[in-house]
N, C-alpha and C positions, 0 to 999 in steps of 0.2 A: 154355158159361156163358150164363145168361139176360142179355139186353141190355135196358136200360131205355130206353123211348122218351121223347122230349120231351113227347108228348101225355099220357102217364101223369103226368109231373111237374106239368103244368099243370092236370090234372083235379082235383087235390086242393086247389085254391085256396080253395074255400068250405067245406071240411070241417074239423071240429075236429081237433086234433093226434092224438087217439087213433085216428082213422079210418085213419091210415096207419102205425101202429106195425107194425114188421116182425115176421113170424112166424119160426119157426125155419128155414124153408126158403126165405126170400126176403130180398132186400137192402133195407135201409131206403132209402126214396125221399125226395127233397127235399120239404119241406113249406112251404106258403105260406099266410099268414094276413093278411088286409087288404092283399094285394098285396106282401107282404114275405116273403123267405126266412127260415125259422126255424132256430134253432140245434139241430139234431138229430144232429150228428156230433161226435165227440170230437176237438178240434183237436190233441190230443197223439198220438192214434192215427193216424199218417199214414205214407205212403210217401215217402221223400225219395231222389231219384236225380239224378246228374250225367250230362249228355250233352253231346256236342259236335256242333252243327248246322253243316252245310256252308252257307257264306254266299253262294256263287255269285259271288265276287269275290276278286281277289288284290291287296289294297291295299298289301301290303308288298313286292310284286314279287319274291317268292322262287321263283316257278314252281309254288307249291302253293296250292290254294284255301284262303282263310281259313276258320276255324271259330269259331263262337260258343259259348262255354261257357254252358250253361243248367243251372239247378238247379230241379227240379220238386218241389213239395210238394203231395201230393194225399191226400184222405181214404182210409183203409184200405179202405173199401168198394169203391173202384175196382178192387181186385184180385179182387173177387167179381162183377164185371160192371157196376157202376154207372158210367155215363158222365156226366161233368160238364163244364161250361164252364170257362173259364180267365180269371183276372185276372192280367195279365202286366205286369211292370215291367222295362224295359230301362234299364241305367244304366252310366255309365263310372266310378262312384264306389265300387263294392263293395270294391275292393282298396285303397281309400284314395287318397292323392295324394302327389306328389313336392314337395320344397321348390323353389320357383321364384321368380325375381325379375321384377317387372313392368318395363315400359319406362319410361324417363325421360320425364316429361311437362314438366319445366322446361326447355323448349327453344323456339327460335324457330319460327315457322310457315313453311311451305314457300313462296316465289317460287321303383330296382329293386323288385320286387314284395314285398308283405308276406305272411306265412304265411297260407294259405287257411283260412277259417273258414266255417261255415254262414251263409248269407245269411238275414236275417230282416227283418221289417217290422211296424210297429205295427198294420197291418190284417190281418196273416196269419191269426191265430186267428179273427177275426171272419168272414172269408170261408170258411175251411175248415169251420167249424162249420155253415155254411149251405149247403153243397153246391157250393162253387166250389174248383177247384184254384188254387194260386198258383204262378206261374212267374217266375223271375228270369233275366235274361240279362245277361252282361257285354259291354258294347259293344266293338267291335273295337279291338285295341291295349291293352286293359285286362285286368287280372287273368289269368285262364287262357284267355282268347280270344287268337287270333292276329290278324294284320292290324295296321293303324295307326289311331290316332286322328287325325281331321282337322277337329274342331270343326264339326260339322254337314254335313260333306261327304257326297256320294252313297253312298260305301261304308258309312258308319255307318247310313244308312237301309236299305240292302240287307241288312246284317247283322241288324238288328232285325226286318226283314220276313221273313227266312228262318225265324225261329222260328215265326211264324204259318203259314208254308208247311209246316213240319214237323208242327205240330199238326193240319194238315188233310191230311196224307199226300202233300204235293207236294215235300218236301225230305227228304234223308237225314240221319240222325244216328247217332252211335256212342258207346258207353261208353268209359271210359278204356282198356280192354283191346282196343278195336277192334271189339267186337260191335255189329252193326247193331241199332238199337232204334227201334220205332215208338211213336206216342202213341195207342194203341188204347183208352186209358182216358178219352178226352175226346170231347165232341161236336164239337170244333173251333171252337166259337163263343167268341170271345175279346174281352176288353176290355183296353185298355192304359190305364195310370194312373201318375202320378208328379208330383213337384214339381221345378221348375227344369229342369235338363238332362233329368231323368227324365220330365218332362212335355213337353219339347220333342220327344223321340223319338216319342211318340204322334202329335203333329202331323205329323212327317215321314212316318211309316209310313202314316198315314191318306191322305196325298196320293198314295200309290201305288195306291190302290183295291184293295188286296189282299183277296181273298175270305176270309171267316172273321173279319175284324176288324169286329165289330158295333158297338162304341162305344168312345170314348176319353174320358178325364177328364184334360185337361191343366191342371195347377195351376201358376201363376206361370211359364208356358211361353213360349218364343220361337217366333214365326212367321216372322221374317225376321232372320237373323243380322246383316245390314248395320245394321239399326236398333238392334242391341245394342251394337255397337262403333263405329258412325258415326251421324251425324244431320245430314241436309240438307247433306252434303258435309264436315262437321266431324268430326275425330277426337275421339270422346268415350269415356268409361269407364263401366262399370256402377257404380252407386252403391256406394261403399265399396271399390272396387278400382281406384283411379287407376293408369293405366298398363297394365292388363291388356289383352290382345288375343287373337285367335284362336290364335296360336302359343303364348302363355303357358298358355292353358287346355289345349291339346293336350299340352304338356310336363307339366302337372300330372297329367293322367289317364293318361299313358303308363306303365302299371304292369305290362305283360307282362314275362316273364322276360328275353327278349332286349332289351337296352337300347340296341342299336346299329342294328338292321335298319331302324328307322323314321326314322333321322336324316335321310336325303335327303328323305323325305316332309315332315317337319316344317320342314326348311330351305326347301323350296319353298313351303310354307304361309306361312312368315315373309316371304318375298319377295313373294308374290302378294297378301297382305292389304293392302299399300300403306298404311303409316302416314304416308307423305309427303304425298300429296294428299288422302286420304280419299274418293276418287272411287268411285262404284259401278262394278263391273266384272263380268266373267264369273265370277271367283272368288266374289263375293258373290251373283251371280244363281243359282249352283248351290245356295246356302244360303238361298234365298228360297222358302219353302214356299207363299207366297201365289200363286206362279205356277201351282200345280197343284191349287188348291182344287176345280176342276171335276171332279177324279177322286175326291173324298172320297165314300164310301158310308156310312161309319160315322156314327152320331149322335155329338154332342159335348156334354159337360157341362163347360164352361170355368169356371175359378175364378181370380180375380186380386185382389190387394190394391191398393186405391186409393192406398196409401202405399208402393207397391213402387217403389223407385228403383234396384233391381238390374235386374230385368226390368221395364221400364217399361210403363205401361198401354197404350201404343200397340200393343204386341205382341198383346194380347187384343182390342183394339178393331178393329184392321184384320182380324184373323182372323175375328172375329164378323161384321163387315160382309160379308166375302167369303163366309162360310158362308151368310148370309142371301141373298146374290145368287144362290147356286146351290141354294137350297131345301133345305139340310141340316137335319135335325131337330136341335134344339139347345136348351140352357138355359145360363144364366150365373149365377154367384155372384160378387158384388163385395163385399169387406169393407174395413174401415177400416185394417187392419194392413198390414204390408209383405210381405216375401218369405217367406210361410209357408203352411202347410197348414191348412185350416179345421178339421181334427181337433182342433187345440189351441185353437180359438176358440169353437166351437159344436158340440161333439162329438156329442151325441145327435141333434140335428136334422140334422146333416150325415150321420151314419151312416144315418138313416132315408131321407134323400134318395138316398144312394148305393145303399142296398139296393133301394129301389123302382126306381131307374134300371137297375140290373143285373138285377133280377128280370124287368123288362120286356124289355130288349134281349138278354139271354142265355138266358132261360127262356121267353120269349113270354108272360109273365103280363100279362093285360089289366087293369092297375091305373090307367090313365088318366094316367100321368106325362107322356106326350108331349103332352097337351092342356092342361096347366096353364100359368099365367103363366110366361113364359120367364125373367124376371129376378128374382133375389133379391138385395136390396141392403141393406147395413148403413149406417145413418145415423150422423152424427157423435156422437150421444148414446148410441150402442151399440145402439139398437133396430134391428129388421129390418123390411123391407117387401117386398112382392111386386108386380111390375108386369108388364104384358103384354109389354114388350120393353125394350130398352136401345139407345141413349139413351131417356130417358123420353118416352112419347107426349106430343105437344103442344110438343116442343122446336123452336124456330126460332132461326136466327142473328140476332143484333142487333149493329150496328156502333157502337162508341164512338170519339169523336174527342178529340184532345188540345188543350190550351191551354197557353201558355207558363208557365214557372216550374219546370221540371223539376229544376233543381239543388236546390231545396227540395221543393215539391209543386205541380206544375201541376194544372190541372183535367182531369178525364176525364168527358165527357158525350156526349149524343146529337146535339148540333148542331155543324155545321162551323164552324171558326174563320174569321172574316172579316178582311180587311185585308191588309197586306203580309206576304210570307213571313217566317217566323221560324225560324232554324236554331239549335238549342241543342246544345252540345258536351259530351262526356264524354271522360275520359282513362283508358285501360285500366290496371288494376293487378290482375294475377292473384293477388297475395298476399292480397287481401281476399276474404272469403267473401261469397256472396250474402246470407246472413243479416245480416252486418255492414252491407252496403251498403243493404239494405232498411230497416234500422232507423236509419240515419244521418239526422239531421234536415236536414243539408246535406252534399253531397258532390260533388266534381268527377269522381268515378269512376262515377257512375250518373245517370240521369234518371228522375224519378218523377212520376206523374200519378194523381190520385185523384178518385173520385166524392164526392158528398155522402154523409151517413149515410143508409142505407136505411130507409125508413119501413115496410117489410114485408120478410119473407124473400124472397130471390131464389135460385132453384135453377139452377145450371149443370149441364148434362148432355150430355157429348159432347166435341168437340174444338175448343178455341179456336184462333185463328190471328191473325197480324199481317200487315199490308202497310205497309212502312216505306220512306220516302224518305230515303236515307242518303248521306253522303259520308265519305271517309276521307283521312287524311293520310299513309297508308302503303299499299303494294300488297297487304297481307294483314292480316286481322283475324278475330277471333272475334266473333260477335254472339249475345247471350243475352237472351231475353225472359222476364219473370216476371210472374205474376198473384199478387196478395197480398190477404189478408183483414186489414184493419186494424180492431181492436176499439176500442170507445170509450175504453178505458184506455191506448191507444197501442200495445199489444202487437200482434205480427204473426204471421200464419201463411201460409206459402207454399202457395198452392193448386196451382199447377202452373208448369212452366217448359219452355222449348225452346231449341234451339241451331241455329245455321246458320253455314256458311262462305260469305260473300258472293262468293267466287271461283267458287262453284257456282250463281250466280244464273240461269244459262241451262240448268241441269240437273245431276243428281247425277253424271253420268258425264263432266262437262267442267269443268276448272279453267281459269279465265281471270283473270289478275292484275287488280287494281284500279288505276285511274289516280287518283292523289291529286287531290282537288279536284273530281272529276267526280261528280255525283249519280247514284245508282242506285236502282232499285226492288228491294226484297228482300221476298219473301213466303214465309212458312213456318208450319207448324202447331206448336203447343205440345203437350205430353202431354195426352191425354184425361183427363177427370175427371168425377166426379159429386159436387157440393159445394153445400151450402146456406149462402149468406151471410146471417147472422142480421140481424134488425132492429137498427138502430143502428150496424151495421158499414159500413165503406167498402171498395169494390173499388179496388185500385191496380194500375197497370201500371208496371213498372220495366224499364228498358233498361240493359244494361251490355255489356261486351265479353267478356272471359274469365270463365269460371265455375271458380273454384279447385277445386271438387270433381269436375268432370266433363270440362272441355275441356283441351286443351293449354294450357300456361302460359308464354307468351312474356314477355320482359322488359317492364316497364311502359313506358307512353309513347304507345302508339297512340291517335290521336284519332279519334272518330266524331262526325259532325254529323248531327243528326236534324231534318228539315224537319217541324216540329210540325204545321202546318196540313194537310199532305198525307198524314200518316201516320194509321193507324187500327188498332183492335183489334176483332176480331170474336169474340163469345162466344155459345155455344149456351145459350139460356135457355128454361126451361119458360114458355111464354106469349109468348116473343119480345120484340120491342121494346115492346109494350104493357105487359108486366110491368116492364121497366126504367123506362119513363116513370112508372109507378105507384109505383115504389120510390124513385126518386131525384128529388128536387125540382128540382135543377139539371139543365139539359139538356133 
């Protein structure tokens, strides 16, 4: 059979569509116009096949190598010699999930598979029509794959990576009847893409440096599992899933037919995740892909919602910074929505970007996508902007100081408080939400400090942080810091927040009890953000203890004292301190 070269595919970039229409004795070649693959194949006329790829790991410890169930969907022309690249989505969710119960969070602080169906995806027809195969793989321990789910463990990475090895002739696969099968229909050039867990697996696989993975598109993806279920030593939950943890997620996706073989693995996972102290450990280090960014060879098109409180913005921000440090070709889309795919937000523009990205990195089309501004950002009014990078160029940290009056509204400004030390106290009550406490005009359960009204817009871009001088009346506490936009009519919007366990003040891996009445320094970052504070609005800093929706919820009563004059809030501002001084008359 005639083999189609990548050079031939690239050569038709500047030609009209009619120039590459197939004759009776040749296979239709991919067509590119303005740097984008064109729909020249029938997405219904496809070859669909199921194979099981050897994973190179025995995670269920049954003495037999795990296998990954893979479903391939490719243009029919690949049976006639056309070789195409692959858009690959690995997922633990294709077989659905099990009913599971989350952990109880109202506590004191520490001193069987569904019938198989064809897999499909909203992007499938779009890619097939344009000369890409679509490949789906069920993560280990799910669906028709063997092995065990371990919520980001190394075995899951190896299972997903094995599929790329098979696509490039380095791993073996078999059909259901045991017949060995190769992927001779593909060029081996592969992109991984997906949302949430399906976007996290591309991050994981990219850090192996596997040959053949040319690019990834992680959407709302995790780069460090510790920061998904923990934060600065505190046990936290993904937004909307209070009490979920690594073991709960593993139980949810454990959908392979054998419902008992992975019990010891999940039991060990439950023990090692350590919901008692929240400390960083070897368990979490295995699940920290930031450790291995130096191995990433694939380009990265990252997407995240600035309102995503399931997979928080720190996951993409830290990944983005690490990629930059190691010179990885990259671009980022940041939108105003939550845990979602841009397909539902800006479909046509997103598909254009995706098409150009894949045409370049999978077909070597010289369309300049790698030289364009890296950052595409949606603003609060729904408009979109492009910038050279993110955080925004010209961003500098500026430090804000506090003045007394936090039970109502103390002042937040640029000048240090003079005079005798002032310590203001709050009393923890996990039954009250952050939103309720932010909007309370007076409260014993939070401390609040606000700037004057902004005389011009102020843009925050990056990661805020706090350095607090605190004392406690008990040996354990939660600490929650919140930045708020206060509108002229008094309504509020939470810009960002962050959490910490002061027992981890000396490091994430070390818990040390607090001594009541002894002051401590506690520094930690809030979730990154890109936000414009409008003219006439005030910026507020709110301190509280437990966060009803995210942290553990101990019984009310813990007291926290804040040394107002020695504490500070640092915000990343476009234009730095000069911009703040221009916007806020006070300070």
